[in-house]
N, C-alpha and C positions, 0 to 999 in steps of 0.2 A: 504494500500500500504506500501511497505517496500523497502529499498535500498538493492541491491545485485550486486555481480559480476556475469555476465552471459557470458558463452562461447558458441559460435555457429559456424556453419560451412556451407558453401555453395560452389558453383563451383569455387569461387575465393579463397577459403581457409578458415582458422580458424580465428575468431576474438574474442576478449574479451573486455567487456565494463562494466562500472558502469551504472546501470539502476534501474528502479523501477518495482517491480512485485506485483501482487495481491495475497492475501492469497489463493484464489481459484485456482491459478496456481500450488500450491505445490503438490508434488507427493503423492502417497498413503502411508499410515502409520497409526498406531494406537495411536501415541503420537505426539502432536504438541508442539514445544518448541519455546519460545521467546529467541533468541540468545543474550547472554550477551557479549561473547568474542569468537573470532575464532583465527586462526593462519595462518602463511604462512610457509609451509614446502617445502622441496625439491620437493616432488611429486606435490605439488600445483604449484610450479614454472614451472615444466615440463608441467603441464596441461594448465596453463594460456598462456605460450609462444608457445605451440604446438611443442616443441622440442622433445617430445616423445609422442607416442600415448596412453597417460594415460586415456584420456576421451574416453569412448566407447559408449556414448549415448549423442545425442545433442537434444536440448540445454541443458547445464549443469551449475549448480552453483558449483564452486569448493569449497575446504575447507574440508580437511579430519578430522578436529577437530572442536568441539565447546563445550562451556559450556553455560548453560542457565537455564531458569525456565520453568517448564511444564505449558502450558496454557490450554491444553485440552488433555484428555487421555481416551482411551478405553482399556487400558492395566491394568491388576489387580495390578501390582507392583507400579504404579505411579498415583499420584493425582495432580491436579492443585496446583502450588506453590512449588512443589518439585524441588530442585536444582540437576541438572544432568550433566553428561559429556559423550561425544561420541568421540571415536577414531576408525577410520578405517571402516570396514564392507562395503567398496566400496563406501562410500559417497564421493562425488567429482569426482567419476569415472563413476559409473553406476546409482547413486542415488544422488539427489541434496544435496549439502553439507552445510558447516557452514558459508561461506562468504556472509551472508545475514541476514536480520533482523529476519527471521523466518525459521524454519526447521520442516519438518514432516517426521518421521522415524518410524521404528519398535521399540517397547519398549524393545525388547530383545537385541537391540544394545546398549542401554544406561546402564550406571552404576551410582549409587548415588554419589554425590560429597562427598569426604572424609571431615569430620568436621574440620580436621587440615588445610584445604586449603580454600581460597576464590575462587570465580569463575575466577578471574583474574589469581591467582596463578596456578589453574588447567590448564590454557592454557599456562602459562609460562613453565609448565612441558610438556603438550600436548603429541602428539604421539611420539615425539622425546624422551621425558623423560620417558614415559611409556615403549617405546621400550628399552631404556637403562636399565631399571629395569628388563625387561624380559631377557636381556643379562646377567645381574648380576646373576639372578636366574638360568640361564643355566650353568654358570660357577660353581655355588655352587652345582648344581645337579651332576656335573661331578667331584666333589671333590676338586675344586680349593679353597683354603683357604688363608688367609693372610700369613700363615706360609709356604705355598707352594713355594713362590718366587714372583718376580715382575710380575705385570700385565700391558700389553700394551693396550693403547687406541689410535686408529687411528682417524683422523679427529677430534681431541680433542677439537678444538675451535668451532665446530659446535654444533647443538642442542643435538644430541645423545651423542656426545663425552663430552660435558660440564657436562651433568647430570651424565653420567657414571663415569667421573673423580671425581666429587663431592661425589657420593654415595660410590664408591670403597674406596676413601680416608677416608671417615667417618667410614667405616667398618674396617679400619686398614690395607688395602692393600698398598703396595708400587707401586704407579702408575707412569708409564712412558708414557708421552703424546706426540703423534706425530702430527705435524702441518706443513703446508707449509708456515705459517706466523709467522716468528720469533718475530714480534712485539707483538704477543699475549703471550709472555713468562710470564709477570707479571700476566696477567689474569689467565693463567693456574696454575701457582704456587699458586695463591690466592684460586683456587678451591681445592688445595691439592696435585697437581702433584709434584713428587720428582725429575723427570727428564723431560727435554724437548728435543725431538729428531726431526731432520729435516726429512720431508717427503721424501726428495731426497734419503735418505738412503734405502728406501723401494721401490722406483719407477722404478728401473732398474732391468733387469733380474739378478738373483743371483744363488747361488749354490743350487742343489736339497736338500742338507742338510747343514745348516749353524750352527754356534755355538749356543749351547743351551742357551737361554737368558730369556725366558718368561714362567712362569707357566700357564699363561692364557692371553687371549686378547679379546678385543671388537673391531670388525672391521666394519667400515661403508663404506670401499672403494671398496673391491672386486678387481678383476683384478690382476695385478702384485703385488700390495701391499699385498693382501691377500696371494698370493703364497709365498712371502718372509716371511710373518708372520708365516705361517705354517712351513716353513723350519727352523725357529729359535725358535720354541717352545721346552720346556724341555720335557723329557720323560714323556709320558702320560699327556701332557698339553692339554688344550682345548681352541679353539677360537670360540667365539660366533659371527657369521657373520650375519649382518642385513642390509647391504647396498651395493650399486654398483656405488658409485660416481666416481671410477677409472675404471669402466668397468664391463661388465657382464661376461667376460671370466675368466678362472682360469688357467693360464699357469704354472701349477705345475706338480710335479711327485708324484707317490704314496709313495716315500721314507719316508716322515715324518709319514705317517699313518701306514706303515707296519714295519718300523724299530724302531720308537719311540712310537708307539701306540697313536699317536696324534688323537684327536677328533675334527672334524669340525662340530659344532652345529649350524644349521640354525635357525634363529629367525624370525618368522613372526608375525607382530603385527596386520595385517589387519583382518584375520579370526581367530585370537587367541580365544580359548574357554573362555566363560564368567568366569569360575572359576579361570583361570590364570589371567584374567584381574583384577578381584577383589583382588586377592593376590598381584598383582603388585602394585595396587593403595594403598592397606594397607601397603605394604612395603615402598612405597614412603613416606607415611605419617609418618612412623617410622624412615626411614634411610636417608631421604633427609632433610637437614636444610633449611627451607623456607627462611631464611634470605639471602641466596645466590641468590634467584630468581631475585631480582631487578637488580643485577649486570650482569646477563646473558640474560636479556630481553630487547628488543627494542620494543616500541609501535608505531604503525603507523595507520593512518586513513584508512578506507575502500577505499577511493579515491586514496590512494597511493599504493595499493596492486599491481596493474598491473606493474608500473615501478619498484617496488621493486623486482618483480619476476625475472627480468633480473639480478639484482645485486646478488640475492641469488644464481642463477646458476653459476655466475661468481666467486663464492667463496669470495664475498666481504662483507658477513654478518657474524657477530659473534653471537654465541649462538642462542637464540630464538627470533622470531618475533611474537608478538601478535597483534591482531586487535580488539580494543574495538568496539562493535556494539551498546550496550545499557548498559552503566556503572551504570545506576540507579538500575539495577537488583541486584547489590551487588557483 
């Protein structure tokens, strides 16, 4: 038996509870992993609270991330004792995820733990940090360099934004961090941000074409924020868009795209090909200073995940939230 968060649904609606499950109840997969750490992400918050139809199969164990140690494997790439990480692939949505003592998944969904990181550090990075690196890689592919000009990061005090700010700063970019929480100024400057901007500057409808300010941007907000970011990019600038915290709509015009040659690069971390995942984790091992992780990470018990989900959605959580499941695994 092992502890798990379990989401279920009946005629009275959706519920989430801490319970115990049997290993025999695990879904199909060719690798069984004893989970060391999981995380609480925005998508997990939506799943647990039921505020968005993230879960598409019930009952469901949430947790789109986990790190752990292989216990049993029928996959040629993994043997018992291997340390592994999983991000995305629909776990926590259509396949049981990481907020549990054990997980059984397809081996092709796993990546080996980078030697530079512990299992705990891998989850301090998690899907948020891995997504942030995919965004950095997207900017680089479209020619955005430190010499191109300032780079904007929206939602900078969140998980994606924190890692994006730290990585871009270490790579030599001038980072302007956008946040709705001015009390996080010291936190963001500590990560390397050179400017702190109020989210209110981007939240209201603006001009189809604004003053050219940013060579690139990492956006987690979507909605009106993304529209204003696109309108203020420099000629041939690029925004890597990976989130929808401010809405799924895009109330923009085509002006930035056809008059300034702006690129809107969508970044998906869930079904991202394995080759890109491996590159992102290699890059994180090289370009992210592990010493910052303690400062951007809050650790909570599995029993506290459900109430913390509400705080996360309310924007009351800084950086990353990790959930130790079995710290003895290393």
